[in-house]
N, CA and C of each residue as an Amber inpcrd file, in Angstrom:
protein
   585
  -8.6750000  17.2800000  39.1820000  -7.5320000  17.2560000  40.0780000
  -7.5460000  15.9880000  40.9340000  -8.7520000  15.5670000  41.3640000
  -8.8650000  14.3690000  42.1910000  -8.3930000  13.1390000  41.4220000
  -8.7920000  13.0340000  40.1330000  -8.3500000  11.9090000  39.3120000
  -6.8430000  11.9140000  39.1230000  -6.2610000  13.0850000  38.9560000
  -4.8220000  13.2050000  38.7670000  -4.0770000  12.7260000  40.0040000
  -4.5460000  13.1060000  41.1850000  -3.9140000  12.6490000  42.4250000
  -4.0340000  11.1380000  42.5840000  -5.1780000  10.5550000  42.1950000
  -5.3730000   9.1060000  42.2640000  -4.4040000   8.3870000  41.3400000
  -4.2230000   8.9180000  40.1370000  -3.2940000   8.3100000  39.1800000
  -1.8620000   8.3770000  39.7090000  -1.4650000   9.5350000  40.2390000
  -0.1190000   9.6830000  40.7880000   0.1190000   8.6820000  41.9060000
  -0.8280000   8.5750000  42.8300000  -0.7000000   7.6570000  43.9580000
  -0.6060000   6.2120000  43.4800000  -1.4420000   5.8250000  42.5180000
  -1.4170000   4.4650000  41.9780000  -0.0770000   4.1440000  41.3260000
   0.4410000   5.0720000  40.5210000   1.7230000   4.8460000  39.8600000
   2.8650000   4.7340000  40.8740000   2.8560000   5.5960000  41.8840000
   3.9140000   5.5350000  42.8970000   3.8780000   4.2250000  43.6760000
   2.6990000   3.7880000  44.0830000   2.5690000   2.5220000  44.8240000
   3.0260000   1.3520000  43.9610000   2.6240000   1.3560000  42.6910000
   3.0310000   0.2810000  41.7770000   4.5410000   0.2280000  41.6280000
   5.1710000   1.3910000  41.4040000   6.6250000   1.3910000  41.2170000
   7.3790000   1.0390000  42.4920000   6.9040000   1.4960000  43.6320000
   7.5840000   1.1330000  44.8730000   7.4390000  -0.3590000  45.1670000
   6.3070000  -0.9450000  44.7980000   6.1120000  -2.3900000  44.9710000
   7.0590000  -3.1770000  44.0780000   7.1510000  -2.7530000  42.8220000
   8.0560000  -3.4150000  41.8820000   9.5050000  -3.2400000  42.3130000
   9.8510000  -2.0330000  42.7390000  11.2490000  -1.7520000  43.0880000
  11.6990000  -2.5380000  44.3100000  10.7990000  -2.8010000  45.2340000
  11.2040000  -3.5540000  46.4220000  11.5420000  -4.9970000  46.0880000
  10.9110000  -5.5450000  45.0550000  11.2020000  -6.9360000  44.7000000
  12.2600000  -7.0520000  43.6060000  12.4510000  -6.0130000  42.8040000
  13.4140000  -6.0420000  41.7010000  14.2260000  -4.7520000  41.6650000
  14.8970000  -4.4450000  42.7500000  15.5530000  -3.1410000  42.8560000
  16.6340000  -2.9160000  41.8060000  17.2460000  -3.9860000  41.3030000
  18.2920000  -3.7950000  40.2920000  17.7220000  -3.3560000  38.9510000
  16.4060000  -3.5260000  38.7350000  15.7820000  -3.1420000  37.4680000
  15.1480000  -1.7560000  37.5020000  15.1200000  -1.1150000  38.6690000
  14.4440000   0.1740000  38.8130000  15.4540000   1.3040000  38.9850000
  15.2210000   2.3720000  38.2370000  16.0400000   3.5730000  38.3600000
  15.1170000   4.7620000  38.5890000  15.5950000   5.7210000  39.3470000
  14.8540000   6.9580000  39.5870000  15.6740000   8.1070000  39.0050000
  14.9870000   9.1800000  38.6620000  15.7150000  10.3070000  38.1110000
  14.9330000  11.6030000  38.1730000  15.6070000  12.6550000  37.7920000
  15.0120000  13.9820000  37.7550000  15.4660000  14.6700000  36.4690000
  14.5450000  15.4060000  35.8440000  14.8500000  16.1450000  34.6300000
  14.4230000  17.5990000  34.8040000  15.1530000  18.4840000  34.1950000
  14.8160000  19.9020000  34.2430000  15.2080000  20.5730000  32.9450000
  14.4320000  21.5500000  32.5610000  14.7550000  22.2490000  31.3220000
  13.7100000  23.2820000  30.9850000  13.5200000  23.4810000  29.7090000
  12.5800000  24.4850000  29.2220000  11.4350000  23.8260000  28.4810000
  10.2360000  24.3510000  28.7070000   9.0640000  23.8970000  27.9720000
   8.5950000  25.0540000  27.0940000   8.3090000  24.7310000  25.8450000
   7.8540000  25.7150000  24.8690000   6.3880000  25.4190000  24.5490000
   5.5490000  26.4410000  24.5960000   4.1230000  26.2480000  24.3380000
   3.5170000  27.5310000  23.7970000   2.4780000  27.3670000  23.0090000
   1.7210000  28.5100000  22.4930000   0.4950000  28.6790000  23.3750000
   0.4250000  29.7730000  24.1310000  -0.7070000  29.9900000  25.0340000
  -1.8550000  30.7300000  24.3310000  -1.7480000  30.8530000  23.0110000
  -2.8100000  31.4420000  22.1920000  -3.1870000  32.8500000  22.6660000
  -2.1550000  33.6420000  22.9370000  -2.3850000  35.0220000  23.3870000
  -3.1110000  35.8370000  22.3210000  -2.8500000  35.5440000  21.0540000
  -3.5150000  36.2790000  19.9740000  -5.0300000  36.0610000  20.0290000
  -5.4510000  34.8050000  20.2930000  -6.8890000  34.5210000  20.3880000
  -7.5070000  35.2330000  21.5920000  -6.8000000  35.2300000  22.7290000
  -7.3130000  35.9100000  23.9220000  -7.4180000  37.4080000  23.6720000
  -6.4120000  37.9620000  23.0160000  -6.4520000  39.3960000  22.6980000
  -7.6500000  39.7160000  21.8090000  -7.9460000  38.8540000  20.8570000
  -9.0980000  39.0800000  19.9780000 -10.4130000  38.9860000  20.7560000
 -10.4800000  38.0280000  21.6960000 -11.6700000  37.8960000  22.5480000
 -11.8860000  39.1690000  23.3710000 -10.8020000  39.6710000  23.9680000
 -10.8990000  40.9080000  24.7540000 -11.2730000  42.0950000  23.8700000
 -10.7430000  42.1350000  22.6610000 -11.0830000  43.2240000  21.7330000
 -12.5620000  43.1630000  21.3690000 -13.0690000  41.9510000  21.1630000
 -14.4900000  41.7930000  20.8390000 -15.3800000  42.2090000  22.0130000
 -14.9560000  41.8500000  23.2320000 -15.7440000  42.1950000  24.4250000
 -15.7600000  43.6970000  24.6780000 -14.6230000  44.3440000  24.4480000
 -14.4990000  45.7540000  24.8090000 -14.7600000  46.7120000  23.6550000
 -14.6720000  46.2050000  22.4300000 -14.8350000  47.0750000  21.2700000
 -13.6400000  47.9750000  21.0290000 -12.4680000  47.6020000  21.5850000
 -11.2520000  48.4120000  21.4260000 -10.1110000  47.5480000  20.9100000
  -9.0610000  48.2140000  20.4400000  -7.8630000  47.5060000  19.9960000
  -7.0660000  47.0520000  21.2120000  -6.5610000  45.8470000  21.1560000
  -5.7870000  45.2750000  22.2640000  -4.3850000  44.9470000  21.7670000
  -3.3570000  45.4150000  22.4670000  -1.9840000  45.0050000  22.1820000
  -1.5680000  44.0030000  23.2500000  -0.5930000  43.1700000  22.9150000
  -0.2280000  42.1000000  23.8490000   1.2140000  41.6710000  23.6670000
   1.7540000  41.0780000  24.7290000   3.0670000  40.4200000  24.6940000
   2.9290000  39.1510000  25.5180000   3.7440000  38.1440000  25.2160000
   3.5730000  36.8650000  25.9020000   4.8700000  36.0650000  25.9300000
   4.9320000  35.1350000  26.9030000   6.0600000  34.2190000  27.0330000
   5.8770000  33.0490000  26.0670000   6.9820000  32.6090000  25.4750000
   6.9430000  31.4300000  24.6170000   7.5120000  30.2090000  25.3120000
   8.1900000  30.4170000  26.4500000   8.8000000  29.2890000  27.1640000
   8.8860000  29.6030000  28.6530000   8.9570000  28.5450000  29.4510000
   9.1760000  28.6480000  30.8860000   9.9310000  27.3940000  31.3220000
  10.2100000  27.2780000  32.6070000  10.9200000  26.1120000  33.1150000
   9.9440000  24.9560000  33.3350000  10.4920000  23.7510000  33.3350000
   9.7070000  22.5510000  33.6360000  10.5870000  21.5760000  34.3820000
  10.0070000  20.8670000  35.3430000  10.7030000  19.8240000  36.0870000
   9.9260000  18.5180000  35.9800000  10.6480000  17.4220000  36.0960000
  10.0030000  16.1090000  36.0010000  10.7640000  15.1150000  36.8720000
  10.0300000  14.3680000  37.6850000  10.5710000  13.2550000  38.4590000
  10.0880000  11.9830000  37.7960000  10.9520000  10.9640000  37.7220000
  10.5100000   9.7490000  37.0360000  11.1330000   8.4960000  37.6460000
  10.4990000   7.3840000  37.3340000  11.0080000   6.0580000  37.6910000
  10.9740000   5.2050000  36.4270000  11.9760000   4.3730000  36.2690000
  12.1550000   3.5600000  35.0720000  12.3420000   2.1010000  35.4870000
  11.5650000   1.1950000  34.8750000  11.6990000  -0.2340000  35.1540000
  12.1720000  -0.9270000  33.8820000  13.3490000  -1.5870000  33.9430000
  13.9190000  -2.2530000  32.7740000  13.4670000  -3.7040000  32.6970000
  12.8000000  -4.0550000  31.5960000  12.4320000  -5.4480000  31.3320000
  13.6200000  -6.1790000  30.7270000  14.3190000  -5.5030000  29.8210000
  15.5590000  -5.9830000  29.2050000  16.4710000  -4.7580000  29.0910000
  17.7300000  -4.9460000  28.7020000  18.5870000  -3.7610000  28.5210000
  18.0760000  -2.7910000  27.4420000  17.2400000  -3.2850000  26.5090000
  16.7520000  -2.4440000  25.4180000  15.3390000  -1.9080000  25.6370000
  14.5530000  -2.5150000  26.5290000  13.1420000  -2.1380000  26.6890000
  12.8370000  -1.8540000  28.1530000  12.1790000  -0.7330000  28.3980000
  11.7870000  -0.3850000  29.7600000  10.4650000   0.3820000  29.7490000
   9.8840000   0.5320000  30.9230000   8.6780000   1.3400000  31.1050000
   9.0470000   2.4720000  32.0530000   8.4760000   3.6340000  31.7950000
   8.8180000   4.8120000  32.5900000   7.5450000   5.5490000  32.9930000
   7.4840000   5.9730000  34.2400000   6.3880000   6.8370000  34.6970000
   7.0030000   8.0880000  35.3060000   6.2910000   9.1970000  35.1790000
   6.8320000  10.4420000  35.7070000   5.7530000  11.3970000  36.1610000
   6.1840000  12.3690000  36.9310000   5.3300000  13.4680000  37.3820000
   6.0090000  14.7550000  36.9380000   5.2850000  15.6190000  36.2290000
   5.8840000  16.8570000  35.7260000   5.0740000  18.0760000  36.1640000
   5.7580000  19.2110000  36.1900000   5.1310000  20.4780000  36.5570000
   5.9040000  21.5990000  35.8760000   5.2020000  22.6820000  35.5750000
   5.8340000  23.7860000  34.8520000   5.7410000  25.0810000  35.6410000
   6.5700000  26.0350000  35.2470000   6.4090000  27.4000000  35.7180000
   5.2610000  28.0220000  34.9490000   5.0530000  29.3090000  35.1140000
   3.9250000  29.9490000  34.4320000   4.3630000  30.6100000  33.1370000
   3.4930000  30.5090000  32.1630000   3.6260000  31.2550000  30.9220000
   2.6870000  32.4430000  31.0480000   3.2080000  33.6520000  30.8860000
   2.4250000  34.8570000  31.1200000   2.1830000  35.6220000  29.8260000
   1.0440000  36.2780000  29.8010000   0.7300000  37.1740000  28.6860000
   0.1810000  38.4690000  29.2690000   0.5980000  39.5930000  28.6910000
   0.1260000  40.9050000  29.1330000  -0.6520000  41.5640000  28.0010000
  -1.8320000  42.0650000  28.3440000  -2.7060000  42.7190000  27.3680000
  -2.8790000  44.1760000  27.7700000  -2.8270000  45.0840000  26.7960000
  -3.0010000  46.5060000  27.0610000  -4.1190000  47.0390000  26.1740000
  -5.0210000  47.7670000  26.8150000  -6.1540000  48.3330000  26.0840000
  -6.4500000  49.7110000  26.6630000  -6.3470000  50.7180000  25.8500000
  -6.6140000  52.1060000  26.2710000  -5.8830000  52.4660000  27.5620000
  -4.6280000  52.0690000  27.6680000  -3.8280000  52.4140000  28.8310000
  -3.9440000  51.4410000  29.9900000  -4.9780000  50.6120000  30.0330000
  -5.1270000  49.6030000  31.0940000  -4.4420000  48.3200000  30.6410000
  -3.9430000  47.5460000  31.6170000  -3.3040000  46.2880000  31.2510000
  -3.6000000  45.2110000  32.2890000  -3.4400000  43.9820000  31.8770000
  -3.6430000  42.8390000  32.7780000  -2.7240000  41.7150000  32.3370000
  -2.4380000  40.8160000  33.2660000  -1.5810000  39.6810000  32.9580000
  -2.3150000  38.3860000  33.2600000  -2.2420000  37.4500000  32.3530000
  -2.7820000  36.1130000  32.5970000  -1.6160000  35.1390000  32.6990000
  -1.8270000  34.0710000  33.4410000  -0.7770000  33.0700000  33.6340000
  -1.3380000  31.6760000  33.4340000  -0.5360000  30.8200000  32.8070000
  -0.9070000  29.4210000  32.6060000   0.2110000  28.5420000  33.1490000
  -0.1690000  27.4700000  33.8200000   0.8100000  26.4700000  34.2350000
   0.1930000  25.0920000  34.0680000   1.0330000  24.0680000  34.0810000
   0.5590000  22.7020000  33.8610000   1.2410000  21.7540000  34.8290000
   0.5620000  20.6500000  35.0830000   1.1290000  19.5650000  35.8680000
   0.4770000  18.2730000  35.4020000   1.1390000  17.1480000  35.6680000
   0.5320000  15.8880000  35.2690000   1.4370000  14.6960000  35.5040000
   0.9310000  13.5470000  35.0950000   1.6910000  12.3020000  35.1640000
   1.7830000  11.7330000  33.7560000   2.8370000  10.9800000  33.5150000
   2.9840000  10.3490000  32.2100000   3.4930000   8.9230000  32.3660000
   3.2470000   8.1140000  31.3700000   3.7270000   6.7340000  31.3180000
   4.1270000   6.4450000  29.8830000   5.2680000   5.7880000  29.7100000
   5.7680000   5.5530000  28.3530000   6.5580000   4.2660000  28.2620000
   6.5450000   3.6830000  27.0780000   7.4380000   2.5750000  26.7420000
   8.7020000   3.1960000  26.1730000   9.8590000   2.6940000  26.6120000
  11.1410000   3.2590000  26.1960000  11.9590000   2.1740000  25.4940000
  12.4840000   2.5100000  24.3320000  13.3450000   1.5980000  23.5750000
  14.7260000   2.2260000  23.5050000  15.7400000   1.4400000  23.8790000
  17.1110000   1.9460000  23.9120000  17.9690000   1.2280000  22.8810000
  18.8530000   1.9750000  22.2620000  19.8140000   1.4330000  21.3110000
  21.1360000   2.1580000  21.5420000  22.0810000   1.4510000  22.1330000
  23.3440000   2.0570000  22.5490000  23.0450000   3.2390000  23.4770000
  23.4790000   4.4400000  23.1060000  23.2480000   5.6090000  23.9630000
  21.9450000   6.3530000  23.6410000  21.2760000   5.9440000  22.5690000
  20.0390000   6.6020000  22.1570000  18.8260000   5.9680000  22.8250000
  17.7940000   6.7650000  23.0850000  16.5270000   6.2110000  23.5560000
  15.3700000   6.9280000  22.8790000  14.2950000   6.1850000  22.7030000
  13.0640000   6.6890000  22.1120000  11.9170000   6.2670000  23.0090000
  10.9130000   7.1360000  23.1590000   9.7790000   6.7500000  23.9900000
   8.4750000   7.2560000  23.4100000   7.4270000   6.5070000  23.7120000
   6.0800000   6.8800000  23.2950000   5.1210000   6.4430000  24.3890000
   4.1340000   7.2840000  24.6720000   3.2200000   6.9490000  25.7540000
   2.0710000   7.9230000  25.8630000   1.5170000   8.0150000  27.0630000
   0.3440000   8.8390000  27.3540000   0.6110000   9.7190000  28.5700000
  -0.1710000  10.7730000  28.6920000  -0.1070000  11.5960000  29.8950000
  -1.5170000  11.9650000  30.3260000  -1.6640000  12.2280000  31.6010000
  -2.8880000  12.7950000  32.1630000  -2.4520000  14.1040000  32.8140000
  -3.0380000  15.2090000  32.3790000  -2.5210000  16.5040000  32.8070000
  -3.6330000  17.4880000  33.1320000  -3.2270000  18.5230000  33.8310000
  -4.1290000  19.6150000  34.1950000  -3.5020000  20.9180000  33.7340000
  -4.2840000  21.7530000  33.0900000  -3.8370000  23.0440000  32.5890000
  -4.6720000  24.1220000  33.2760000  -4.0000000  25.0450000  33.9510000
  -4.6850000  26.0920000  34.7150000  -4.3420000  27.4610000  34.1530000
  -5.3440000  28.3090000  34.0860000  -5.1090000  29.6660000  33.6200000
  -6.1880000  30.6080000  34.0920000  -5.8140000  31.8550000  34.2880000
  -6.7820000  32.8640000  34.7160000  -6.3060000  34.2460000  34.3000000
  -7.2650000  35.1200000  33.9960000  -6.9300000  36.5010000  33.6420000
  -8.1030000  37.3940000  33.9780000  -7.8020000  38.6360000  34.2770000
  -8.8560000  39.6380000  34.4390000  -8.3290000  40.9730000  33.9430000
  -9.2170000  41.7530000  33.3820000  -8.8600000  43.0470000  32.8220000
  -9.9440000  44.0410000  33.2050000  -9.5570000  45.1570000  33.7940000
 -10.5170000  46.1830000  34.1740000 -10.3490000  47.4000000  33.2830000
 -11.4460000  47.7820000  32.6390000 -11.4230000  48.9280000  31.7290000
 -12.5980000  49.8250000  32.0860000 -12.3280000  51.0620000  32.4400000
 -13.3940000  52.0160000  32.7500000 -14.3450000  51.5210000  33.8260000
 -13.8310000  50.8290000  34.8120000 -14.6560000  50.3180000  35.8930000
 -15.3530000  49.0020000  35.5870000 -15.2400000  48.5070000  34.3450000
 -15.8590000  47.2260000  33.9810000 -14.7970000  46.1470000  33.9860000
 -15.0900000  45.0370000  34.6440000 -14.1260000  43.9490000  34.7490000
 -14.4820000  42.8250000  33.7820000 -13.4910000  42.4320000  32.9810000
 -13.6500000  41.3210000  32.0420000 -12.8130000  40.1570000  32.5490000
 -13.4150000  38.9920000  32.6220000 -12.7030000  37.8050000  33.1200000
 -12.5760000  36.7450000  32.0400000 -11.3860000  36.1950000  31.9200000
 -11.1310000  35.0480000  31.0570000 -10.3530000  34.0530000  31.9080000
 -10.9670000  32.9510000  32.2510000 -10.2730000  31.9670000  33.0880000
 -10.6610000  30.5570000  32.6880000  -9.8050000  29.6050000  32.9940000
 -10.0700000  28.2190000  32.6230000  -9.1720000  27.2880000  33.4110000
  -9.6630000  26.1300000  33.7140000  -8.8820000  25.0540000  34.3220000
  -9.4330000  23.7680000  33.7600000  -8.6050000  23.0420000  33.0370000
  -9.0730000  21.8240000  32.3780000  -8.1290000  20.6650000  32.6790000
  -8.6490000  19.4620000  32.5870000  -7.8150000  18.2730000  32.7460000
  -8.2370000  17.2380000  31.7200000  -7.2920000  16.4010000  31.3280000
  -7.5680000  15.3810000  30.3260000  -6.3010000  14.6360000  29.9760000
  -6.3670000  13.8700000  28.9100000  -5.2440000  13.0240000  28.5080000
  -4.7630000  13.3740000  27.1070000  -3.5770000  12.9020000  26.8010000
  -2.9890000  13.0680000  25.4770000  -1.8400000  12.1000000  25.3170000
  -1.1750000  12.1530000  24.1830000  -0.0290000  11.2670000  23.9600000
   1.2710000  12.0460000  24.0840000   2.3600000  11.3050000  24.1790000
   3.6870000  11.9090000  24.2020000   4.6330000  11.0780000  23.3560000
   5.6420000  11.7270000  22.8480000   6.6900000  11.0550000  22.0880000
   7.9940000  11.7950000  22.3550000   9.0810000  11.0550000  22.4680000
  10.3490000  11.7060000  22.7650000  11.5420000  10.8880000  22.3380000
  12.6950000  11.5100000  22.4160000  13.9540000  10.8670000  22.0770000
  15.0670000  11.5960000  22.8010000  16.1970000  10.9210000  22.9080000
  17.3200000  11.5760000  23.5620000  18.5600000  10.7220000  23.5840000
  19.5070000  11.1940000  24.3460000  20.8080000  10.5710000  24.4850000
  21.0630000  10.3350000  25.9640000  21.4150000   9.1010000  26.3240000
  21.7070000   8.7670000  27.7130000  23.1250000   8.2360000  27.8170000
  23.9580000   8.9520000  28.5580000  25.3520000   8.5560000  28.7370000
  25.6220000   8.4600000  30.2260000  26.0440000   7.2730000  30.6550000
  26.2500000   6.9930000  32.0770000  24.9620000   7.3350000  32.8360000
  24.9990000   8.2850000  33.7480000  23.8150000   8.6480000  34.5220000
  23.2520000  10.0100000  34.1320000  23.5330000  10.4320000  32.9070000
  23.0220000  11.7190000  32.4210000  22.1610000  11.5210000  31.1850000
  21.1790000  12.3880000  31.0540000  20.2600000  12.3460000  29.9170000
  20.1320000  13.7170000  29.2830000  20.0550000  13.7390000  27.9760000
  19.7220000  14.9360000  27.2110000  18.5870000  14.5210000  26.2990000
  17.4690000  15.2380000  26.3210000  16.3580000  14.7660000  25.5090000
  15.3270000  15.8190000  25.1820000  14.3440000  15.3590000  24.4060000
  13.2310000  16.1770000  23.9620000  11.9670000  15.3260000  24.0240000
  10.8940000  15.8740000  24.6250000   9.6100000  15.1780000  24.6650000
   8.5100000  16.1250000  24.2280000   7.6650000  15.6310000  23.3460000
   6.5050000  16.3870000  22.8700000   5.2590000  15.8560000  23.5810000
   4.5010000  16.7460000  24.2170000   3.2510000  16.3970000  24.9000000
   2.0900000  16.9970000  24.1080000   1.1890000  16.1630000  23.6170000
   0.0230000  16.6720000  22.8920000  -1.1550000  16.8490000  23.8370000
  -2.0840000  17.7000000  23.4380000  -3.3840000  17.8340000  24.1090000
  -3.2750000  18.0270000  25.6220000  -2.5250000  19.0190000  26.0490000
  -2.4110000  19.2900000  27.4860000  -3.7850000  19.6070000  28.0610000
  -4.0860000  18.9950000  29.1880000  -5.3880000  19.1780000  29.8080000
  -6.5280000  18.6430000  28.9670000  -6.2030000  17.8080000  27.9620000
  -7.2240000  17.2780000  27.0610000  -7.6170000  18.2310000  25.9520000
  -6.9550000  19.3830000  25.8580000  -7.2740000  20.3950000  24.8500000
  -6.4270000  20.1590000  23.6070000  -7.0690000  19.9100000  22.4760000
  -6.3430000  19.5830000  21.2460000  -5.4980000  20.7390000  20.7220000
  -5.7270000  21.9670000  21.2120000  -4.9370000  23.1240000  20.7750000
  -3.7890000  23.4540000  21.7240000  -3.6020000  22.6560000  22.7800000
  -2.5890000  22.9700000  23.7980000  -1.5300000  21.8750000  23.8510000
  -0.4590000  22.0930000  23.1300000   0.6670000  21.1600000  23.1070000
   1.8790000  21.8400000  23.7300000   2.8400000  21.0340000  24.1780000
   4.0750000  21.6150000  24.6880000   5.2630000  20.7230000  24.3380000
   6.4130000  21.3340000  24.2380000   7.6510000  20.6410000  23.8930000
   8.6700000  20.8890000  24.9980000   9.2260000  19.7970000  25.5250000
  10.1190000  19.8360000  26.6840000  11.5280000  19.4850000  26.2460000
  12.4550000  20.4070000  26.3970000  13.8700000  20.2180000  26.1070000
  14.5970000  20.1720000  27.4360000  15.2960000  19.0720000  27.7450000
  15.7740000  18.8860000  29.1130000  17.1490000  18.2140000  29.2380000
  17.6600000  18.3390000  30.4610000  18.8260000  17.6060000  30.9250000
  18.3660000  16.8370000  32.1690000  18.7870000  15.5840000  32.3080000
  18.3580000  14.7960000  33.4420000  19.5020000  14.0400000  34.0980000
  19.2640000  13.6800000  35.3500000  20.2290000  12.8870000  36.1310000
  19.5020000  11.6440000  36.6320000  20.1290000  10.4910000  36.4970000
  19.5640000   9.2230000  36.9600000  20.3160000   8.7700000  38.1920000
  19.5830000   8.3700000  39.2350000  20.1970000   7.9540000  40.4950000
  20.3080000   6.4420000  40.5700000
């Protein structure tokens, strides 16, 4: 978490420094939409079944909301660099075993940086992110408490594309390896406004 805050602060200072000297090349914006991710509820259910020796049923969310703030610096009309800060709502899973149930929740936050190539109204981007993935769960069965929790941070790549018309954006971005975990990817479908 400390490294993530340092990266965010460094990116913000860099962009504010650039924007003060080249304000016509800098744009700020906000994006919001849905993020789709597999929280591997089936694997967690199997872990709980192995720990308890009982059958576990489960249900889980496949999507939640996500928000992103970003700044864009244009080198040319076709090429720019973009940095952003993103955060998600929680993805929840509920497990039931012998009448007892518990809910686990996962959420993510992070910073990203990407090179953006524009062609008319279309844009494509590729870059990296540094993110944190948080999750926790507990299940009590017959007075025995089972805990499954994790909080990880790390880096991964991102790739995206979309349509930008006037000051509006419609796009899709794929984030790999959330929290540095090769099994934790997410896909962001969004609408954005540029100021």
